[in-house]
Backbone as CSV, one residue per row, in Angstrom:
resi,resn,N_x,N_y,N_z,CA_x,CA_y,CA_z,C_x,C_y,C_z
1,MET,-77.712,65.561,-39.188,-75.959,66.277,-39.054,-75.502,67.169,-39.145
2,THR,-74.656,67.077,-38.229,-74.015,69.069,-38.208,-72.741,69.056,-39.103
3,ASN,-72.517,70.164,-40.032,-71.941,70.227,-40.718,-70.649,69.278,-39.958
4,GLU,-69.552,69.604,-38.433,-68.432,68.915,-38.573,-68.978,67.125,-38.330
5,GLU,-69.798,66.593,-38.557,-69.989,65.492,-38.478,-70.044,64.856,-39.830
6,LEU,-70.457,65.689,-40.782,-70.474,65.935,-42.492,-69.020,66.008,-42.598
7,HIS,-67.902,66.969,-42.070,-66.874,66.736,-42.434,-65.878,65.168,-42.033
8,ASP,-66.409,65.040,-40.824,-65.682,63.554,-40.271,-66.091,62.640,-41.546
9,LEU,-66.780,62.702,-42.482,-67.388,61.798,-43.244,-65.935,61.725,-44.467
10,THR,-65.264,62.359,-45.010,-64.402,62.691,-46.100,-63.900,61.330,-46.050
11,PRO,-62.914,61.030,-45.207,-62.149,59.951,-45.660,-63.335,58.393,-45.832
12,ALA,-64.005,58.091,-45.467,-64.902,56.911,-45.946,-65.730,57.139,-47.065
13,TYR,-65.644,58.339,-47.421,-66.495,58.837,-49.052,-65.113,58.323,-49.704
14,ALA,-63.942,59.070,-49.497,-63.377,58.400,-50.575,-63.053,56.915,-50.447
15,LEU,-63.625,56.402,-50.026,-62.986,54.970,-50.030,-64.205,54.239,-50.150
16,ASP,-65.215,55.429,-50.532,-66.872,54.382,-50.569,-67.270,53.334,-49.509
17,ALA,-67.161,54.164,-47.902,-67.879,53.309,-47.488,-69.073,53.989,-46.392
18,LEU,-69.610,54.795,-47.272,-70.858,55.229,-46.886,-72.095,54.298,-46.856
19,ASP,-73.026,54.393,-46.433,-74.148,53.747,-46.521,-74.927,55.143,-47.173
20,ALA,-76.013,54.653,-48.301,-77.155,55.356,-49.137,-77.468,56.547,-48.271
21,ASP,-77.704,56.770,-47.393,-77.994,58.000,-46.792,-77.080,58.769,-46.470
22,GLU,-75.911,57.987,-45.772,-75.135,59.403,-45.269,-73.982,59.475,-46.926
23,ARG,-74.037,59.041,-47.846,-73.485,59.342,-49.153,-74.218,60.400,-49.779
24,ARG,-75.437,60.385,-49.444,-76.388,61.586,-50.133,-75.932,62.705,-49.275
25,ALA,-76.135,62.698,-47.985,-76.352,63.937,-47.188,-74.808,64.555,-47.760
26,TYR,-73.631,63.577,-47.414,-72.464,64.532,-47.850,-72.377,64.950,-49.065
27,GLU,-72.759,64.527,-50.108,-72.495,64.927,-51.276,-73.662,65.943,-51.292
28,GLU,-74.588,66.410,-51.121,-75.336,67.793,-50.785,-74.730,68.230,-49.759
29,HIS,-74.012,68.046,-49.193,-73.170,69.244,-48.106,-71.585,69.731,-48.952
30,LEU,-71.162,68.617,-49.865,-69.666,68.930,-50.209,-69.906,69.722,-51.311
31,ALA,-71.473,70.149,-52.528,-71.351,71.111,-53.196,-71.145,72.103,-52.925
32,GLY,-71.506,72.528,-51.191,-71.359,73.678,-50.803,-70.415,74.105,-49.932
33,CYS,-69.243,73.104,-50.032,-67.996,73.028,-48.670,-66.768,73.111,-49.130
34,GLU,-65.974,74.240,-49.332,-64.888,74.112,-50.053,-63.856,73.677,-49.116
35,ARG,-63.918,73.046,-47.759,-63.127,72.518,-46.700,-63.114,70.902,-47.335
36,CYS,-64.287,70.300,-47.512,-64.478,68.640,-47.870,-63.506,68.851,-48.757
37,ARG,-64.218,69.564,-50.030,-63.992,69.469,-51.406,-62.125,69.441,-51.460
38,SER,-61.549,70.268,-51.052,-60.510,69.983,-50.693,-59.550,69.016,-49.855
39,ASP,-60.169,68.943,-48.888,-59.467,67.368,-48.428,-60.231,66.439,-49.549
40,LEU,-61.289,66.237,-50.304,-61.386,64.959,-50.844,-60.706,65.190,-52.184
41,ALA,-59.904,66.422,-52.715,-58.833,65.872,-53.742,-57.456,65.719,-53.205
42,GLU,-57.285,66.082,-52.159,-55.950,65.973,-51.400,-55.806,64.023,-50.904
43,ILE,-57.380,63.613,-50.472,-57.124,62.033,-49.942,-57.481,60.907,-51.380
44,GLY,-57.824,61.979,-52.663,-58.383,61.322,-53.618,-57.379,61.057,-54.429
45,GLU,-56.105,61.979,-54.428,-55.046,62.287,-54.879,-53.940,60.900,-54.247
46,THR,-54.090,61.140,-53.327,-53.600,60.017,-52.541,-53.471,58.360,-53.121
47,VAL,-55.034,58.210,-52.423,-55.429,56.936,-52.759,-55.008,56.552,-54.126
48,GLY,-55.670,57.213,-54.872,-56.032,57.606,-56.633,-54.810,57.048,-57.601
49,ALA,-53.586,57.327,-56.515,-51.825,57.444,-57.381,-51.132,55.659,-56.856
50,LEU,-51.801,56.037,-55.594,-50.896,54.788,-54.665,-52.199,53.381,-55.113
51,GLY,-53.339,53.614,-55.725,-53.987,52.159,-55.716,-53.498,52.107,-57.342
52,LEU,-53.003,52.853,-58.152,-52.507,52.663,-59.102,-50.939,52.104,-59.475
53,ALA,-50.589,51.855,-58.224,-49.426,51.434,-58.402,-49.180,49.870,-59.057
54,ALA,-48.279,49.840,-59.702,-47.825,47.989,-60.159,-48.280,47.241,-59.417
55,GLU,-47.547,47.426,-58.782,-47.738,46.342,-57.394,-47.794,46.878,-55.635
56,GLY,-48.096,46.017,-54.876,-48.207,46.437,-53.328,-48.057,45.784,-52.301
57,PRO,-48.125,45.525,-51.347,-47.944,44.583,-50.868,-49.525,44.071,-50.051
58,ALA,-49.869,43.212,-49.720,-51.677,42.633,-49.545,-51.616,42.985,-48.502
59,PRO,-52.960,43.182,-47.369,-53.010,43.959,-46.428,-53.008,42.817,-45.833
60,PRO,-52.805,42.589,-44.295,-52.662,41.517,-43.429,-53.888,41.073,-43.329
61,GLU,-54.432,39.379,-43.723,-55.658,38.485,-43.266,-55.682,39.037,-42.049
62,ALA,-55.158,39.189,-40.879,-56.108,39.348,-39.709,-56.431,40.861,-39.243
63,LEU,-56.555,41.546,-39.985,-56.983,42.873,-40.128,-58.425,42.951,-40.635
64,ARG,-58.779,42.320,-41.154,-60.195,41.926,-42.086,-60.906,41.248,-40.456
65,ASP,-60.347,40.043,-40.053,-61.027,39.249,-39.245,-61.172,40.667,-37.563
66,ARG,-60.313,41.277,-37.278,-60.320,42.258,-36.088,-61.321,42.885,-36.597
67,ILE,-61.566,43.631,-37.809,-62.660,44.760,-37.763,-63.906,43.548,-37.427
68,LEU,-63.861,42.367,-38.112,-65.713,41.903,-38.755,-66.094,41.618,-36.678
69,VAL,-65.044,41.123,-36.037,-65.167,40.899,-34.387,-65.200,42.123,-33.807
70,ALA,-64.827,43.386,-34.200,-65.112,44.462,-33.620,-66.713,45.203,-33.770
71,ALA,-66.867,44.833,-34.781,-68.258,44.949,-35.553,-68.992,44.434,-34.750
72,ARG,-69.004,43.162,-34.784,-69.955,41.699,-33.978,-70.447,42.135,-32.629
73,GLU,-68.925,42.817,-31.819,-69.704,43.154,-30.314,-70.234,44.771,-29.950
74,GLU,-69.802,45.392,-31.381,-70.469,46.484,-31.008,-72.675,46.236,-30.576
75,GLY,-72.844,45.391,-31.397,-74.371,44.822,-31.238,-75.125,45.464,-31.483
76,PRO,-76.406,45.202,-32.092,-77.485,46.132,-32.951,-77.779,47.393,-31.998
77,SER,-77.781,47.311,-30.731,-78.261,49.131,-30.259,-77.388,49.826,-30.126
78,ASN,-75.820,49.745,-30.780,-75.057,51.025,-30.470,-75.081,51.276,-32.038
79,VAL,-75.434,51.700,-33.033,-75.490,52.436,-34.228,-74.911,53.432,-34.116
80,VAL,-75.029,54.794,-33.531,-73.559,55.518,-33.285,-72.152,55.500,-33.293
81,ALA,-72.091,54.180,-32.300,-70.665,53.827,-31.999,-70.053,53.132,-33.255
82,LEU,-71.356,52.427,-33.798,-70.690,51.335,-35.116,-70.094,52.534,-35.984
83,ARG,-71.357,53.441,-36.379,-70.546,54.070,-37.562,-69.385,54.923,-36.931
84,SER,-68.917,55.575,-35.848,-67.998,55.969,-35.457,-66.906,55.432,-35.680
85,ARG,-67.091,54.057,-35.092,-65.753,53.086,-35.623,-65.619,52.805,-37.069
86,ARG,-66.512,52.597,-37.827,-66.156,52.828,-39.210,-65.601,53.903,-39.973
87,ARG,-65.924,55.101,-39.381,-65.283,55.845,-40.380,-63.835,56.152,-39.705
88,LEU,-63.604,55.671,-37.985,-61.934,55.488,-37.578,-61.307,54.142,-38.824
89,TYR,-62.128,53.228,-39.050,-61.252,52.125,-40.034,-61.216,52.982,-41.284
90,ALA,-61.983,53.979,-41.556,-61.588,54.467,-42.972,-60.888,55.745,-42.704
91,ILE,-60.639,56.163,-41.601,-59.803,57.580,-41.482,-57.697,56.560,-41.803
92,THR,-58.151,54.766,-40.727,-57.068,54.378,-40.358,-56.575,53.733,-41.357
93,ALA,-57.372,53.374,-42.535,-57.431,52.836,-44.276,-56.473,53.673,-44.885
94,VAL,-56.870,54.931,-45.330,-56.222,55.966,-45.625,-54.746,55.927,-45.376
95,ALA,-54.586,56.054,-43.738,-53.035,56.123,-43.401,-52.456,55.144,-43.933
96,ALA,-53.173,54.103,-43.877,-52.418,52.528,-43.905,-52.007,52.560,-45.473
97,VAL,-53.112,53.160,-46.399,-52.558,53.447,-47.812,-51.307,54.083,-48.195
98,ALA,-51.356,55.337,-47.324,-50.620,56.334,-47.720,-48.902,55.874,-47.169
99,ALA,-48.845,54.778,-46.234,-47.965,53.893,-45.816,-47.183,53.163,-46.072
100,VAL,-48.039,52.506,-47.222,-47.716,51.122,-47.574,-47.856,50.855,-49.092
101,GLY,-49.113,51.690,-49.805,-48.908,52.019,-51.051,-49.902,50.608,-51.140
102,LEU,-51.310,50.614,-50.462,-52.212,49.166,-51.105,-52.920,49.618,-51.742
103,ALA,-52.622,48.494,-53.067,-53.752,49.286,-54.045,-55.233,48.736,-53.799
104,ILE,-56.183,49.885,-53.978,-57.311,50.395,-53.183,-58.162,50.183,-54.891
105,GLY,-59.157,49.340,-55.294,-59.768,49.377,-55.850,-59.016,48.710,-57.362
106,LEU,-57.964,48.976,-57.424,-57.618,48.570,-58.916,-58.090,47.105,-59.457
107,THR,-58.085,46.039,-58.659,-58.910,45.173,-59.361,-60.127,44.874,-58.502
108,VAL,-61.248,44.316,-59.925,-62.394,44.299,-59.070,-62.541,42.918,-59.597
109,ALA,-62.977,41.805,-58.929,-63.222,40.194,-59.634,-64.922,40.317,-58.940
110,LEU,-65.361,39.466,-60.110,-66.756,39.711,-60.601,-66.709,37.586,-60.944
111,SER,-67.055,37.356,-59.562,-67.791,36.168,-60.154,-68.993,35.340,-60.434
112,GLY,-69.143,34.359,-60.900,-70.666,34.205,-61.473,-71.087,34.808,-62.813
113,GLY,-72.109,33.936,-63.288,-72.568,34.878,-64.969,-71.825,34.206,-66.173
114,SER,-72.246,34.549,-67.319,-71.499,34.785,-68.684,-70.295,35.641,-68.640
115,SER,-69.478,35.198,-69.491,-68.337,36.351,-69.332,-68.495,37.293,-70.015
116,SER,-70.102,38.070,-70.785,-70.129,39.195,-70.918,-70.509,39.755,-69.654
117,ASN,-70.900,39.304,-68.894,-71.489,40.072,-67.913,-69.916,40.302,-66.828
118,LYS,-68.766,40.234,-67.152,-67.773,40.166,-65.960,-66.641,41.354,-66.593
119,LEU,-66.419,42.332,-65.894,-65.938,43.352,-65.664,-64.647,43.228,-66.329
120,ALA,-63.976,43.592,-67.332,-62.866,43.749,-68.079,-62.809,44.709,-69.188
121,ALA,-61.281,45.614,-69.265,-60.989,46.191,-70.001,-59.718,46.304,-70.778
122,SER,-60.032,46.656,-72.480,-58.432,46.331,-73.295,-58.610,48.218,-73.347
123,VAL,-56.697,48.012,-73.924,-56.778,49.455,-74.839,-56.025,48.934,-76.055
124,SER,-56.544,49.532,-77.048,-56.051,49.214,-78.827,-55.095,50.672,-78.968
125,VAL,-54.314,50.664,-79.550,-53.959,51.745,-80.199,-53.492,51.607,-81.837
126,ASP,-54.164,52.916,-82.496,-53.636,52.902,-83.880,-53.593,54.340,-84.255
127,GLN,-51.901,54.352,-84.769,-51.577,55.223,-85.024,-51.469,56.482,-84.254
128,GLY,-51.052,56.176,-82.835,-51.882,57.456,-81.814,-52.999,57.738,-81.110
129,VAL,-53.965,57.433,-81.738,-55.395,57.494,-81.205,-55.381,55.996,-80.561
130,ALA,-56.230,56.162,-79.191,-56.361,55.180,-78.167,-57.676,55.201,-78.047
131,GLN,-58.145,53.654,-77.650,-59.697,53.207,-77.630,-59.357,52.087,-76.382
132,LEU,-60.611,52.298,-76.089,-60.494,51.651,-74.441,-62.367,51.033,-74.317
133,THR,-61.621,49.569,-74.478,-63.127,48.684,-74.761,-63.690,48.565,-73.227
134,VAL,-64.264,48.389,-72.897,-65.091,47.889,-71.410,-66.423,47.553,-71.536
135,THR,-66.297,46.256,-70.692,-67.525,45.504,-70.538,-67.600,45.438,-69.432
136,GLY,-68.642,45.047,-68.675,-69.598,45.011,-66.973,-69.421,46.087,-66.441
137,LEU,-69.987,47.083,-66.656,-69.974,48.134,-65.562,-70.884,48.016,-66.072
138,PRO,-72.198,48.792,-64.953,-73.500,48.791,-64.936,-73.361,50.445,-65.668
139,ALA,-74.597,51.239,-66.126,-75.138,52.381,-66.965,-74.638,52.650,-65.280
140,ALA,-73.919,54.287,-65.179,-73.804,55.375,-64.742,-74.846,55.778,-63.652
141,PRO,-75.295,55.919,-62.635,-75.956,56.502,-61.859,-76.432,57.697,-62.911
142,ASP,-78.142,58.464,-62.323,-78.374,59.648,-63.006,-77.297,60.877,-61.709
143,GLY,-76.992,62.068,-62.701,-76.024,62.600,-62.310,-74.430,62.646,-62.437
144,LYS,-73.935,60.945,-62.435,-72.717,60.542,-62.652,-72.675,60.033,-63.811
145,THR,-71.046,59.928,-64.015,-70.695,59.926,-65.118,-69.127,58.699,-65.145
146,TYR,-68.885,58.082,-65.703,-67.884,57.309,-66.003,-66.528,58.160,-65.907
147,GLU,-65.579,58.616,-65.862,-64.238,59.179,-66.721,-63.149,58.833,-66.691
148,ILE,-62.965,58.102,-67.723,-61.345,57.842,-67.631,-59.848,58.056,-67.777
149,TRP,-58.736,57.767,-67.158,-57.781,58.235,-67.124,-56.589,57.766,-67.471
150,VAL,-55.692,58.427,-68.143,-54.144,57.845,-68.789,-53.548,58.327,-67.279
151,ILE,-52.806,57.180,-67.084,-51.676,57.370,-65.504,-50.437,57.182,-66.104
152,GLU,-49.430,58.252,-66.131,-48.018,58.024,-66.495,-46.905,58.422,-65.269
153,GLY,-46.292,56.960,-64.411,-45.907,57.702,-63.233,-47.128,57.611,-62.019
154,LYS,-47.602,58.928,-61.477,-48.044,58.765,-60.470,-49.245,59.895,-60.675
155,THR,-49.197,60.893,-61.658,-50.225,61.452,-62.911,-51.438,60.998,-63.281
156,PRO,-52.499,61.033,-62.835,-53.315,60.518,-63.865,-54.104,61.926,-64.222
157,LYS,-54.017,61.807,-65.387,-55.009,63.121,-66.389,-55.805,62.558,-67.390
158,PRO,-57.137,63.245,-67.268,-58.147,63.241,-67.598,-58.305,62.553,-69.312
159,ALA,-58.995,61.689,-69.563,-58.943,61.184,-71.008,-60.365,60.684,-71.327
160,GLY,-61.942,61.509,-70.782,-62.895,60.945,-71.749,-63.607,60.676,-70.680
161,LEU,-64.869,60.755,-71.179,-66.251,60.525,-70.619,-67.289,59.651,-71.330
162,PHE,-67.971,58.504,-70.585,-68.609,57.343,-70.768,-69.923,56.880,-70.078
163,SER,-70.753,56.854,-70.187,-71.952,56.198,-69.521,-72.480,55.074,-68.706
164,GLY,-70.881,54.126,-69.571,-71.351,53.002,-69.086,-72.617,52.371,-69.786
165,GLY,-72.680,50.892,-68.452,-74.304,50.056,-69.277,-73.281,49.177,-70.881
166,GLY,-73.303,47.570,-70.958,-73.198,47.092,-72.023,-71.972,46.990,-72.086
167,LYS,-71.157,46.922,-73.710,-70.197,46.677,-73.929,-69.871,48.473,-74.546
168,GLN,-68.748,49.202,-73.958,-68.396,50.681,-74.172,-67.236,50.248,-75.051
169,VAL,-67.222,51.083,-76.347,-65.759,51.418,-77.056,-65.635,52.961,-77.058
170,VAL,-64.694,53.936,-76.453,-64.545,54.789,-76.351,-63.075,55.354,-76.496
171,THR,-63.112,56.080,-77.650,-62.037,57.153,-78.108,-61.245,57.782,-77.020
172,LEU,-60.220,57.508,-76.645,-59.568,58.612,-75.725,-59.246,60.220,-75.993
173,THR,-59.371,60.900,-75.095,-59.100,62.276,-75.548,-57.400,62.803,-75.681
174,ARG,-56.925,61.877,-74.823,-55.548,62.343,-75.109,-54.465,60.517,-75.820
175,PRO,-53.316,61.014,-75.925,-52.661,59.809,-76.181,-52.283,58.917,-74.890
176,ALA,-52.306,57.315,-74.928,-51.845,56.648,-74.122,-50.707,56.014,-74.253
177,PRO,-49.632,56.233,-73.574,-48.196,55.689,-74.321,-48.143,54.512,-73.855
178,ASP,-46.990,53.076,-74.366,-46.559,52.103,-74.166,-45.609,52.131,-72.740
179,GLY,-46.927,50.958,-71.467,-46.779,51.566,-70.210,-47.089,52.169,-69.922
180,SER,-48.358,52.749,-69.756,-48.987,53.621,-68.984,-50.340,53.095,-68.436
181,THR,-50.849,53.149,-67.340,-51.970,52.854,-67.056,-53.299,52.994,-67.629
182,VAL,-54.315,52.702,-67.878,-55.663,53.710,-67.921,-57.022,52.666,-67.417
183,ALA,-56.795,53.918,-66.531,-58.308,53.744,-65.426,-59.617,54.284,-65.600
184,VAL,-60.546,53.730,-64.911,-61.888,54.440,-64.828,-62.684,54.787,-63.524
185,THR,-62.943,55.484,-63.060,-63.908,56.046,-61.826,-64.969,56.577,-62.142
186,LEU,-65.889,56.560,-61.123,-67.430,57.312,-61.184,-67.298,58.244,-61.225
187,GLU,-67.336,59.755,-61.503,-67.090,60.512,-61.193,-68.682,61.510,-61.143
188,PRO,-68.959,63.051,-60.697,-70.049,63.668,-60.850,-70.501,64.130,-62.398
189,GLY,-71.553,64.594,-62.877,-71.626,64.585,-64.013,-70.553,65.406,-64.292
190,GLY,-70.364,65.594,-65.649,-69.044,66.515,-66.345,-67.773,66.074,-66.068
191,GLY,-67.463,65.345,-65.296,-66.096,65.086,-64.843,-65.161,65.397,-63.810
192,SER,-64.143,65.570,-63.154,-63.853,65.344,-62.442,-61.968,66.060,-62.612
193,ASP,-61.290,66.842,-62.067,-60.226,67.466,-62.188,-58.944,65.694,-61.437
194,THR,-59.553,65.537,-60.674,-58.771,64.195,-60.017,-59.936,63.063,-60.120
195,PRO,-59.130,61.748,-59.658,-60.134,61.063,-59.945,-60.554,60.419,-58.217
196,THR,-62.032,60.390,-58.807,-62.317,59.557,-57.122,-62.683,58.404,-57.104
197,PRO,-62.025,57.707,-55.843,-61.973,56.377,-55.413,-63.226,55.833,-55.167
198,PRO,-63.297,54.822,-55.334,-62.230,53.465,-55.950,-62.341,53.814,-57.536
199,ILE,-61.241,52.802,-57.563,-61.188,52.460,-59.079,-61.930,51.159,-59.870
200,ARG,-62.707,51.420,-60.600,-63.756,50.854,-60.924,-62.843,49.670,-62.146
201,VAL,-61.836,49.928,-62.932,-61.509,48.617,-63.632,-60.157,49.458,-64.353
202,SER,-59.199,49.021,-64.648,-58.353,49.916,-65.352,-57.051,48.630,-66.193
203,THR,-56.640,48.756,-67.066,-55.413,47.675,-67.431,-54.337,48.554,-67.745
204,THR,-53.226,47.773,-68.491,-52.070,48.906,-68.490,-51.879,48.552,-70.484
205,VAL,-51.054,49.542,-71.134,-51.071,49.546,-72.419,-49.785,49.068,-72.863
206,SER,-49.902,48.332,-73.696,-48.583,47.208,-74.051,-48.928,46.975,-75.791
207,ALA,-47.707,47.149,-76.333,-47.473,46.793,-77.806,-48.297,46.126,-78.258
Protein backbone atom coordinates (compact mmCIF):
# COMPACT_ATOMS: atom_id res chain seq x y z
CA MET A 1 0.00 0.00 0.00
CA THR A 2 1.16 3.54 -0.76
CA ASN A 3 1.30 6.23 1.91
CA GLU A 4 -1.71 7.95 0.36
CA GLU A 5 -3.73 4.73 0.49
CA LEU A 6 -2.76 4.31 4.14
CA HIS A 7 -3.79 7.92 4.87
CA ASP A 8 -7.20 7.10 3.40
CA LEU A 9 -7.68 4.29 5.94
CA THR A 10 -7.91 6.69 8.91
CA PRO A 11 -11.73 7.04 9.02
CA ALA A 12 -12.22 3.28 8.60
CA TYR A 13 -9.68 2.59 11.37
CA ALA A 14 -11.48 5.02 13.67
CA LEU A 15 -14.71 3.10 13.09
CA ASP A 16 -13.05 -0.33 13.49
CA ALA A 17 -13.89 -1.15 9.85
CA LEU A 18 -10.55 -2.59 8.64
CA ASP A 19 -9.70 -6.24 8.13
CA ALA A 20 -6.76 -7.73 10.03
CA ASP A 21 -4.16 -7.11 7.30
CA GLU A 22 -5.26 -3.53 6.72
CA ARG A 23 -5.31 -2.81 10.46
CA ARG A 24 -1.79 -4.21 10.88
CA ALA A 25 -0.45 -2.17 7.94
CA TYR A 26 -2.18 0.98 9.14
CA GLU A 27 -0.91 0.67 12.72
CA GLU A 28 2.66 0.21 11.47
CA HIS A 29 2.22 3.32 9.32
CA LEU A 30 0.55 5.25 12.16
CA ALA A 31 3.60 4.89 14.39
CA GLY A 32 5.61 7.16 12.05
CA CYS A 33 2.94 9.39 10.53
CA GLU A 34 2.12 12.64 12.35
CA ARG A 35 -0.59 13.48 9.83
CA CYS A 36 -2.52 10.28 10.49
CA ARG A 37 -2.11 10.57 14.27
CA SER A 38 -3.52 14.10 14.12
CA ASP A 39 -6.41 13.08 11.85
CA LEU A 40 -7.19 10.07 14.02
CA ALA A 41 -7.22 12.18 17.19
CA GLU A 42 -9.67 14.64 15.62
CA ILE A 43 -11.98 11.87 14.39
CA GLY A 44 -11.66 10.04 17.72
CA GLU A 45 -12.67 13.14 19.68
CA THR A 46 -15.76 13.64 17.51
CA VAL A 47 -16.85 10.03 17.48
CA GLY A 48 -15.95 9.41 21.12
CA ALA A 49 -17.80 12.45 22.43
CA LEU A 50 -20.90 11.90 20.32
CA GLY A 51 -20.85 8.18 20.99
CA LEU A 52 -21.07 8.98 24.70
CA ALA A 53 -24.17 11.14 24.34
CA ALA A 54 -27.01 9.94 26.52
CA GLU A 55 -29.35 9.63 23.56
CA GLY A 56 -29.22 9.88 19.81
CA PRO A 57 -31.45 9.12 16.84
CA ALA A 58 -31.15 5.62 15.45
CA PRO A 59 -29.75 5.26 11.91
CA PRO A 60 -32.41 4.50 9.29
CA GLU A 61 -33.06 0.80 8.71
CA ALA A 62 -32.79 1.36 4.96
CA LEU A 63 -29.12 2.39 5.29
CA ARG A 64 -27.98 -1.11 6.25
CA ASP A 65 -30.00 -2.65 3.42
CA ARG A 66 -28.55 -0.25 0.85
CA ILE A 67 -25.00 -1.05 1.96
CA LEU A 68 -25.59 -4.81 1.83
CA VAL A 69 -27.17 -4.62 -1.62
CA ALA A 70 -24.29 -2.50 -2.93
CA ALA A 71 -21.73 -4.96 -1.52
CA ARG A 72 -23.46 -7.93 -3.18
CA GLU A 73 -23.58 -6.12 -6.51
CA GLU A 74 -19.82 -5.59 -6.40
CA GLY A 75 -19.18 -9.28 -6.93
CA PRO A 76 -16.12 -11.28 -5.79
CA SER A 77 -13.88 -10.06 -8.62
CA ASN A 78 -13.92 -6.40 -7.63
CA VAL A 79 -11.98 -6.59 -4.37
CA VAL A 80 -10.26 -3.22 -4.80
CA ALA A 81 -13.55 -1.50 -5.68
CA LEU A 82 -15.25 -3.11 -2.71
CA ARG A 83 -12.53 -1.88 -0.33
CA SER A 84 -12.79 1.62 -1.80
CA ARG A 85 -16.55 1.54 -1.37
CA ARG A 86 -16.18 0.34 2.22
CA ARG A 87 -13.81 3.20 3.00
CA LEU A 88 -16.31 5.60 1.47
CA TYR A 89 -18.98 4.17 3.78
CA ALA A 90 -16.64 4.71 6.73
CA ILE A 91 -16.03 8.35 5.76
CA THR A 92 -19.77 8.85 5.24
CA ALA A 93 -20.42 7.29 8.64
CA VAL A 94 -18.06 9.77 10.34
CA ALA A 95 -19.93 12.62 8.67
CA ALA A 96 -23.23 11.13 9.79
CA VAL A 97 -21.98 10.91 13.37
CA ALA A 98 -20.97 14.56 13.32
CA ALA A 99 -24.31 15.55 11.80
CA VAL A 100 -26.77 13.62 13.93
CA GLY A 101 -24.82 12.40 16.97
CA LEU A 102 -25.18 8.67 16.42
CA ALA A 103 -24.09 6.65 19.45
CA ILE A 104 -21.31 4.54 17.96
CA GLY A 105 -20.37 1.52 20.00
CA LEU A 106 -22.04 2.80 23.16
CA THR A 107 -23.95 -0.41 23.81
CA VAL A 108 -22.52 -3.83 23.02
CA ALA A 109 -25.20 -6.51 23.10
CA LEU A 110 -23.99 -10.07 23.54
CA SER A 111 -26.44 -12.92 23.17
CA GLY A 112 -26.11 -16.52 24.27
CA GLY A 113 -23.88 -18.11 26.88
CA SER A 114 -24.09 -17.80 30.62
CA SER A 115 -24.57 -14.48 32.38
CA SER A 116 -20.90 -14.53 33.45
CA ASN A 117 -19.89 -14.27 29.76
CA LYS A 118 -22.05 -11.24 29.02
CA LEU A 119 -20.50 -7.82 28.76
CA ALA A 120 -21.49 -5.66 31.71
CA ALA A 121 -20.09 -2.74 33.69
CA SER A 122 -20.95 -0.97 36.93
CA VAL A 123 -19.37 1.72 39.08
CA SER A 124 -19.40 1.99 42.86
CA VAL A 125 -18.23 5.10 44.73
CA ASP A 126 -17.14 5.01 48.37
CA GLN A 127 -15.92 8.21 50.03
CA GLY A 128 -15.04 9.70 46.66
CA VAL A 129 -13.10 6.66 45.41
CA ALA A 130 -14.68 5.04 42.34
CA GLN A 131 -14.30 1.40 41.33
CA LEU A 132 -15.30 -0.03 37.96
CA THR A 133 -16.41 -3.66 37.76
CA VAL A 134 -16.34 -5.17 34.25
CA THR A 135 -17.24 -8.67 33.11
CA GLY A 136 -17.20 -10.17 29.64
CA LEU A 137 -14.27 -8.28 28.10
CA PRO A 138 -11.69 -10.59 26.52
CA ALA A 139 -8.07 -10.14 27.51
CA ALA A 140 -6.44 -7.26 25.65
CA PRO A 141 -4.28 -8.38 22.67
CA ASP A 142 -0.50 -8.12 22.88
CA GLY A 143 0.58 -4.49 22.75
CA LYS A 144 -2.89 -3.25 23.71
CA THR A 145 -4.61 -2.27 26.94
CA TYR A 146 -8.08 -1.26 28.04
CA GLU A 147 -8.37 2.35 29.14
CA ILE A 148 -11.07 3.81 31.38
CA TRP A 149 -12.52 7.26 30.70
CA VAL A 150 -14.62 9.51 32.93
CA ILE A 151 -16.84 11.78 30.83
CA GLU A 152 -18.53 14.88 32.14
CA GLY A 153 -20.28 16.77 29.36
CA LYS A 154 -18.31 15.98 26.18
CA THR A 155 -14.79 15.76 27.60
CA PRO A 156 -13.37 12.26 28.20
CA LYS A 157 -10.60 12.13 30.83
CA PRO A 158 -8.32 9.09 31.32
CA ALA A 159 -8.96 7.22 34.55
CA GLY A 160 -6.88 4.04 34.52
CA LEU A 161 -5.72 1.00 32.56
CA PHE A 162 -6.45 -2.71 32.89
CA SER A 163 -5.83 -5.91 30.94
CA GLY A 164 -9.35 -7.37 30.67
CA GLY A 165 -10.28 -11.03 30.80
CA GLY A 166 -12.83 -12.50 33.20
CA LYS A 167 -14.13 -10.22 35.93
CA GLN A 168 -12.07 -7.10 36.62
CA VAL A 169 -12.45 -4.63 39.49
CA VAL A 170 -10.40 -1.50 38.84
CA THR A 171 -9.97 1.54 41.09
CA LEU A 172 -10.23 4.70 38.99
CA THR A 173 -7.39 7.21 39.12
CA ARG A 174 -9.80 10.15 39.19
CA PRO A 175 -13.21 10.85 40.76
CA ALA A 176 -16.37 9.80 38.90
CA PRO A 177 -19.07 12.31 39.88
CA ASP A 178 -22.73 11.37 40.03
CA GLY A 179 -24.22 11.57 36.54
CA SER A 180 -20.90 11.17 34.71
CA THR A 181 -20.25 8.37 32.24
CA VAL A 182 -17.50 5.81 32.71
CA ALA A 183 -16.43 4.15 29.45
CA VAL A 184 -13.81 1.67 28.29
CA THR A 185 -11.88 1.63 25.01
CA LEU A 186 -9.06 -0.54 23.66
CA GLU A 187 -5.85 1.48 23.31
CA PRO A 188 -2.16 0.97 22.48
CA GLY A 189 -0.07 -0.24 25.41
CA GLY A 190 0.50 2.62 27.84
CA GLY A 191 -2.83 4.25 27.02
CA SER A 192 -3.89 7.25 24.91
CA ASP A 193 -4.67 10.92 25.44
CA THR A 194 -8.04 10.58 23.67
CA PRO A 195 -10.32 7.53 23.34
CA THR A 196 -10.07 5.36 20.24
CA PRO A 197 -13.49 4.19 19.00
CA PRO A 198 -15.34 1.96 19.32
CA ILE A 199 -16.34 2.18 22.98
CA ARG A 200 -16.31 -1.37 24.36
CA VAL A 201 -18.61 -0.82 27.33
CA SER A 202 -19.92 2.13 29.35
CA THR A 203 -22.08 2.92 32.36
CA THR A 204 -23.52 5.98 34.07
CA VAL A 205 -22.56 6.77 37.66
CA SER A 206 -25.56 7.07 39.95
CA ALA A 207 -25.81 7.67 43.66
